[in-house]
N, C-alpha and C positions, 0 to 999 in steps of 0.2 A: 269788526266790535268787537273791544274788547272791554271784558268785564275783569273792571278793578278788585272787589273783594265780593266774595261769598257768607249769606247767612243763611244759617240754619232755619228747616222749618220745624219746629217744635210739637212731635205729638202730642203734648198736652194741649196746646194750643189750638191744632183741629179739632179735640175732641170736643173741646166748648162750643165751636162752632156747628157741631154737625145737626142739634137740631133745628138750626134755622135753615141749612139746606134738605135736612127731610119734610120741612113744614114748604118748600116752595114745589116738592115733590108732590107732595097731597093735592095743594091747590093751588093756581094761579089763573090770574085773569087775562086776558089781552084783546084789542081790540085792534083788529087788522088795517094796514095803511090803506088810502084809495087804491096806488099804484099795483098791489100785492093784488087788491079785489080785482081791479080792469084785466089784469096780466091775464090774456088768453080765454079772452070772454068771446072773444070772434072762434072759438075752435068747435068743433059741432062733437066729437066725439068726446068720451064719456076720461077723459086723459086726469093723472093724476094731480096734474097742476090746476085744470081747471074743478080738479073733486078741492084742492087746496084752496083756490080764490072764491069756491062757492061754501067755504066749512065755518063763516064766521059764525052764521046761525044769531042769535041774539048775542052777539060775545061781550055785550056790556056786562050782561048779568051771568053771561056763563063758566060756569068754574071748571079750568082744563085742571084735571088728576091722574100725574102719568101712573103713579102706583096703582090707582082702579083701573087703568087700563092693562097694565102687567097681570091683574089677577082676572081680567073678563080673557086675556088672551091666553092664560092657563086656562081657563076652564072649556075655551075653543079648542085650544091645541090637543089637549091633557084632560077630558072633563072624568075621567075615573083617578089621577094621581091624586093624593093629599097633600104631599108637598109643593112647593113651587119648583119645578122644573131646574135644574143645575144651568143651563143658558139664561134664563130668564132671571135667574137668583143673583148671576153674574152680572147681567148688566143691569139689573136693576143697584146693586152695591158701587158697580163702578159709577156710576150717574152719583149716585150721594156722596163716594169721595170724592170726584171731579167737582162737586158743586162746593164741596170744604175748601178742596184748595182752592178753587175759583174766589170764593167767598176771602179769605187768608191773605190772598195777594192783591186782592180788593182794597182790604184795610190796611195791606204793609204800604202800597202806594199813596192810598190816603193821608198816611204820616209822613213818608219819605218829601212826598211832594209840597208839603203845606196846604194839602186841599181840605185836613181835618180843622185846620184854625180858618179859613174861608167858612167852611159850613158852619162854623158854631156863628161865623159875623153873617149869615145869609140875608137875613133882611135888614140889616144896616152896609151893603154893600155898593159903593159904587160904580157907574158903566163901567169904568176899564177893569176894577174887580170882578163884577157879575160878570164878565165876558170870558175873565181868568177862571172862575168858577166853574162857568158850563163846560168850557175846554178840557178843564181836568177833569170832568165829570165824564165827560164821552169817554176819555184815556183810559179813565179808571175802570168802566164798564167794559171797553175792548180787550183792556188787560186779562179782567177777571175771567169772561169768556176764553179769551186765549189759553188761562190755565185751567179751565175747566176741561175743553177739548182736550186739552194735551195730555191730562192726568187719565182721562178717560180712555183716549188712545193707546196709551203706555200702559196701564192695564187689560184692556181687550185686545190690543193686537196681536199679542202673542197666542192666545186662543180662536180668535176668529180664522174662517179659512184661508186656504192660501190664495185660493182666486175669487175673487171677489165681482166680478167683471157683469157675471147675472142680474148682482143684486144694484152693480152700479148703473144697468142699462135701467133698471126700473124705477132709480131715484132721478127727479125729476129738478132737483135744488131747491134754494132756499129761495121763498118769495122775497123774505126781507128778513134783514138781523137789527134791531135796534140798539143803538149805542148812547140813548139820550140819559139813560140812566141806569144801575146796578138792577134796582129793582124791572126796569121796563126789559131792559139787556134777557135776563133769564127767562122773563114771562114771555117775551119774544120768541126765544129760543124753544123754551116748552112747548109753545103752545104748536110748534110746527112739528117736533118731534112726534107728538102726542097724537097729531093730524096721521101721520105718516104710519104710526104705528095701527091705528084703526081701520086704514083702506085695506080691506080684503084679500090684493092682490100683493101687498107687501111681504107680510109676513104669513109662512106657508109649515114653518117648525118652528124648534125653539132656537135652534140652532140659527135660525133667520135674525132672532132677535139683537144676536151677536155682530153678526153682517153688519145689519142695518146701520147698527149705533155708530159701528167704524166707520160706514160711508158716510153717513150724516156728519158726524165730529169731526171728520177730513174737509167736509165742505165748507163746515164753519171755518176752521184755520184757515183755510182757502179765503173765503170770502174776508176774513179780519187782514191778512195778507193783502189783501189787494186794496184796505182801505189805509194801513197805516201812514202810508206817507202823507194824510191829511190829519193826523194824528198830531196836537200839541203837549208841550211839555213832556217828552217823552225820557227825556235823558237820565232818571230818577228807575229807571226799566231797564234800559240798556246797558249801565256801567254796574250791574250787578249780576250776579246769581244767585238762585235759594237751592237751598240742598235739601232733603227731604231726611230727616233723623232716620237713620235703621236702613235705610234705602238708596237704591242706585239713582232714584227720579230727582230730577233738576230740572228747575226753568232757569234760564238763561238768557234773557231778553225776548225778541220773540221769536227766537230760533226754534225750527220747526223741526226739530228731529227725534228719532227716537233710539233713545240709547239699546244696541243688543238688539231690535228687533228684526233687522234683516236677517232673511234666509239664504241659506245655501242654494244656490243654483245648478239646477242639474246641468253635466255635461260626460261627455264620451270617455269612456276609459280606455287609455291607450299608456303601453309599455314602453319604456325608452328605446329597448332595443328593436323596436316596431319604426323606429325615425331613423331615414338613412343618414350618414355623414353628418353635422351639425355637432362636431364632438367639443368644440367650446362649449356652444351652447347645452347642450346635456353633460357634461360635465360643468358647469356654472350652477344651474337646474337642480343637480344632485345635490351641491354643494349647499344649497340655498333649504331643500327640505330638511336637510341631516339639520343645519345651524339652527332653525325655527324650532324644530324638535325639541332644542335644549333647553325651549323657555323655560322658567320655574314661574307654576302659576303661585304658589305662595307668596316667595319672594316680588313676584311680578315685575322681574330681568331676567334678561337671557347673559349665560356667563360669556357667549360669544359676543358681545356689545363690549365685554369688557377686554376680550382680547385684540379687539379690533378684527373683527372677523364677519362683522352683520352691516349689511345694506338693504337699507329698508325701502330703496327705492333702486331700480335698473332699468336697463335697454336693451331688450335685442332687436337687431334689423340687419336685413337683408332685404336680395330684392323679393318680387311675390314668388310664391309659390314654393319657397325654400323650407316651410313648414313651421309656419310661427302659431299656425292655430293648433295642431296637432303637440307641440311642443308645451302649449299654456295647457292642454289636456294632459298632457304627461305630468305633469308637472301639480296637477291637483290631485290626479289618479296616484302619485306615489305619497303626497301629503294625506290624504285620503284613508288609503291603506294602511299607512302607519299609525293614524291618529285612530282607528277605530281596533285596532291590535292593540295599542296603548292607554285606549278610553281615554283617548282627549278629545274636546272639542273642535271642530275644525267645519270655516265661515271660506265656502266657492265665492268670489264679492266681486266678478267683474264690473266693470264700469259699464253703463246702458248706453243702447245706442242715441236712445229719444232724450238727451242731458241737455242740448245745447235747445232753449226757449225762445221764443219772439216776444216775451213777455219783460219790460225792460225788470232785471234784478231775477226773473223767473229762473237764468240757467245758475246764476248764482246759489239762490236757493238749493235748488237739484242737487249741485255738486258737494254745497255742504251737508246734505244729507246723505249722500252718497259715501262723501269722505268719514263722515263723525262715526260710526260702527267699527273705523279701523283702530277708533283709540279705544276699542274695549277690550280692557286685560282679562277677560275671560274665556278667550277661545285662539284658536292659531287665524292668520285671516291670508290669504291669499287673492290679491286686487290686480288682477290683468286690465291692462288697457291696450284693446287689439286696436289695429288703424289708429295709433296714437296722435298723427297729423292733424285729422281732423277734429279733436276735438282740443288742441295743445297745440295748436300752428301759429305760426310767428305772429307775432299781435301787430310788429309793425308793418307787413306786408297788407299791398292794396288789397280792398274789399274785405278786412276782414271784419267779423259779425261781431257785434258789442258783444252778445254770446259768449263767444270764446274768451274773451277778454276777462271777463267775469269769470267765466271757469279757472282759466289761468290764476286770475288773483287767487279764488280760492284753494289752488293747489298749491301756489306757492307759500300761502298762507301756514297750511295745514302740513306742510314737510318741512319746515323751518320757520321759525320766529315764534311767537307766545303759544299758537294752536298747539305746536311741534312735540306731541308726547312719544318718543320712541322708547316702548317697552323691551322690541325685539322679541314681539309676536307677528307681527304684520307684517308684507312686505306687497309695495304697488311694483307690478314690473309694467313697461313700457314696450309697446310690440308694436316697429312701424317697418314701412317698407320705404319710406322717406323721411330720415332722420335728420337731413337738412332743411325738412318743412319745420321743424318743431321749434318752439320757441328758445332762445337763447337762455333764456334762465330759466326753463323746464330743465333743460339739456345738462345746467350746471348741477341741478338737483341729482342728478344721475352720479351716483358713486360706484356702479359692477353695469360693464357695458360687454356684450359679446355679439360675434355675428351668427347671424344665423343662412350660412350659406346654402343647404344642401348637399347634393351627392357632388362628391370631386374627384374621387378616385376610381379605378376599374372596379374594385372591389364595390364601393358603392352604387354604383350603374349596376352592377350585375346582383345586386339585393334589390334593390329598387325594383326591378322587372320581377325578383323571387318572390318578393313578397304579392304580386298582382298575381301571377303564375300559379304561386302553391297552390289558391281555391281551385283550380280546374285538377290541378292534382290531388287533391282530396274527392271530388265528384265524379272523375274518371279520369284514373291512375294511366292510363295509357296514350292520353290526348297528347299532351305534352311531352313529342318526339326528337327530342334533343338533347345534344349531349352536354352534359355540366362541365363545369370546370376543374382541372385534374387535380390543383393544388390550393384549391378554395373550398371552406367550410363556409355554406351559406350562414349572411349573417354571422361570421365569427367576428369580422372586423367592426360589428354594432357597437359592442360592448361599452361601459364606460372606462375614460383615461383615467388609470390612478392618479395623477395629479397634472396641473397645469403646465410644468415643466416638460412633460411627455407631448403636448400640443404646440408649447412653444419653444421648444430647439430651433425652430427656424427663425424667430422672429431676433437677431441678433442686430440689421439693421435696419432703419425705416426703409416702406416698399414708397410711399409717396414722393415724386420726387421733389417738392419744396423743402419737405422735413429733411428728405435725405442730405439735398446740400447743406443745409444751415448744421446737420448733424456732423457731416466731414468736414465741415471747416472749425466747428467748436472741437471735434476732436486732435485736430491740427495741433492746438494748443494746449490740450488739456487731457492728460488721461482718462479713460471712460472710473477709473476705481479712485479719483479724485472727487473732494464735496466739490470742489470749484468747476470740475468739468459742467455739471447737475444746474448750478447757478446760473453760468454763461449761455448754458445753453436755453435755460429760463427766457433768462435777457434779451436771446436772440429772434425767441419764437416769438417773443412778443411784440418784436419788429416789425413780422413779416403778418403776424397774427394779432390785431390789438386788442382783441377781445378777451386772451389770453390772459388770466387772470390767479391771486391768489385761490382761489377756488378749487382750480383746475390741478394746482398744485397739492391741494390739499385729495382730490381726490385720486391724485398718480399717490400719493400717500397712505390712502387706505388700500389702495389695491396691492400694495407694498404688501402692510397690512394681514390682508387678506392673504395672500400664498404665504406668509408663515401658518397660520389657521388652515392651510389644504392637505388635510389629512382625512384618512378616512377614518369613521367612528367602527369601531369591531362589529361585527355580525350580530354576534351575542348578543351585544348591548340592547338590538332590536329584538330580537327573539325575547327576550327576557326583560320585561322594563326596568323589574328590580336592579338589575346589572348598574345602571345608570340614570334612565328618565326619570325612576321614580325618586330617585336619590334628593336631600336636601338642595339647597345653591350652594354653598358652600363645597361639598362633596363633588357638586359635580366640574365646578369649579376647578379644582387640585384636582382632578381627571382629565382634565382638558389640557390642563400645563403640564402635566407627565408628556402626553400625547404632542404637546407644540414643541417640548423640548427635544423630543425624540427624533421628530420631523427636522426641526431646525438644525440637528448636526447633519445632514447631507445636504444644506442650503447654503450658498454663498449669496451675502447680503448685495455687494454689490453690482451681481450680475442680476440678480432680481428687478434690484432699482432699475438697469440698463434695460431688461428686458419690458417692466411696467410701464417704464416711461413711452419706449419707443412703439408701442400697443398704443398705449395714451394718444401721442401726440400724431402719430397714421390715421388715428381714429379723428382727433378736431380737423385734421387737413382737409380727409375726404369730404366731410362733412360740410365745411368751409369750400371745397371747390366745386361738389355737386351743387352746390345752391349758386356758384358765381357761372358754372357752366349752361344749368339751364336756363339763368336771366340771358347768355348771351344767346345760347338757341332761341329763345323766345322772339328775340331783337332782330335774330338774321332771319328767322321763319315771319316776321312781321312786315320787315324790310322787303323781302322775297315778294308777297302779300301785292305789297304796295306798288311795287316794279309790275308784277303783272294787271294789276287793274289799272295801272296809268297807260299800259300800253292797251291796253281793252279799248278804255276810253280814248286815245288817240286814235287807233284805227277807227272807231264806229264815228267819233266825230268827221273823219275825211271823209 
C-alpha cells in the first residue's frame, strides 16, 4: 500500500482537543451488548471473563471514570504517597494523548471522506446516502480507535516490561468493541479498560498499570486489524500518512508498527578466531562491520554507500554444520563491542521463527512489523534471517503457503521500491543451507554472497579439534597426552585475511562445468582484457540460464566496487573514535577516498572484474544445478517407490 502524501499533525490543533479527551477519561457510559453479557455465563469459576460479563450492573445509569479508578489504584497500591506514582501518571498521560490523537484523526477523516457534509445533512438523507453515512461513521470510529491505541503503544511500549507474558496470561481478551459511532467506540473501549483495572488480580504494582495498558491496546489493534476488511470508504486512510510535528510519531494508514521500539535480542558472544575455516565468510563479515560503523548519524548516510562499498542485503550459504549460527553471533559480537566502545546505539534484530501466520494477511503484517525498525536511522541494525529457506522459499514451488508469499512480497517491497530507504546503517543477512530453495526474486536482491564451508584444510581440522580438547587442558593439564604438530601454532591460520585477493587467487576460471564450458568458448573469441569478452560471456550465460538478467550484472558490478573498497580501517581509528568515527560526514568521506586510492594502486581492474564474474557465475550455476539435481533425485526416488509397490502388489495378487 503506498502512501502518496504526508500531512502534518500540528501540536496547536491537538491542544484544542485535549479537553474533550480528558472529559472522556472523567466519565463515559456504556451498556454491554447481549453477546458480551452471555459470554462465559456457563463458567463455574470466578474468571476474569465472567467478571467482565457480569460487570455492567446498572449500566444505563453507571458512569465509568478511568481517572477516578487510577486515583483509587494509587490509594490501594501506595497509600502513603502524596504524588501519583510515575507509572500511573505515565499511563494516564498516555491515555489522554492517545484519545486526543484519535479524535484528531477522526476529524481529519470526516473532512477528507466527505462525512462532514453528510453529517450536516443527516436529517434529510435518502436511503443510499444514509447507508454511506453509516458506513463512513463506522470507518471513522475504527480509525479513531486505531490512532488512539497506536499512540498509546508508541508512548508506553518503550517503558513497559520486556516480558509481558505474565500480564498476557491474566488478560482474557476484549468481549466487544463498538464501531457504531465515535462516542460509542470510546465509551465501549474505556468501559472494559476500566473494568480490568478494577479487577483485584490484574494490577498488583504501579508498573502493572503500564504493562496492562500495553497488553490491552495491543489487543484493541488486533481486533481492529481483524475487522478492517469489512470497512468501506477507507481510501482516504490508506492513501496518506500523518506525521506529528517535532516527533517521530506517524500514522500510515492501518499500519501496525512501532518505529524504534524493537529491542535488541540477546546472543552468545563469539570471536572470529573461534570459527574454524570460513575465510571468505569471516572476511566479508569483518568488512560489513567496518562499513556499518562508518555510518554518519548527523548526515543520515554512510560514506561507503557513496563509494559503492555497502551491501544492505547479503547471503551466506553452505552445507549444514559449517558455522552459520556462529557466524551470525560473531558479526553481532564484533558490532556490539565496537558500538559500546564508540557509544553508538546498536540493534541486533534477527527474524523471529514465528513469522508465518495461518491468518490471511497475518504474515504480511508480522513481516512489516519486523522490517519497519530497519528504517530507523538512529541506530546500527544487523538483521539476520537464519534458515532463510523457511520463510523465503521459491513461491512457484508446490505447496508453498500463502504466508510465505506474503512475507516475500513485503521483503521485496522493503528492499527495493518505494519503501526501500537505504541510509547505510542496516544490513539484512540471509543464512541458508539450501540457497537453491530461495525465491529467485529474493536471491536477485542479494548483493553480496559468500560460502560458509567450515573446515577445509589440515590446519582447520587441527584447530577444530584444539578448540574442543583445550577445555580438558585447562581443568586437567596432563590428561590430553598427545603430541602437538611441530610447525603449526594452534589457531594461527584462523585469523582474518588481509583482503579478498588473498582468498580468491585460486579462482581464475569457473569450477562449475556448464559455466566453464561457456567461459572457455567465449575466451576463444575474446581476450579477458576486452570489454567485449564480458558482453559475449553474459549473452552466452543467458542462453544457458534464462533467468540471468540485468540485475545479476548489477550485482557483479557492485561486487567489483566492493573490491575497490576492500581495505582495512587503521586499528587506531577503532581505539580512538575521535580520529575517524566521530568526525563529520565529509571528513570521513575524504579520509576513505585516500585509503581507497592507496588500495587501488595495487589492483588490476580487469583481473578483479574477471575474478568477481567467475565467482558470481559459479554461484548462480551451483544454485540452479542443485535445484535441478534435487528435482531429478526426487523423481527417481518416486519412480523406484512406484516400481517396488507394483512388484509387491503383483506378488500379493498372485
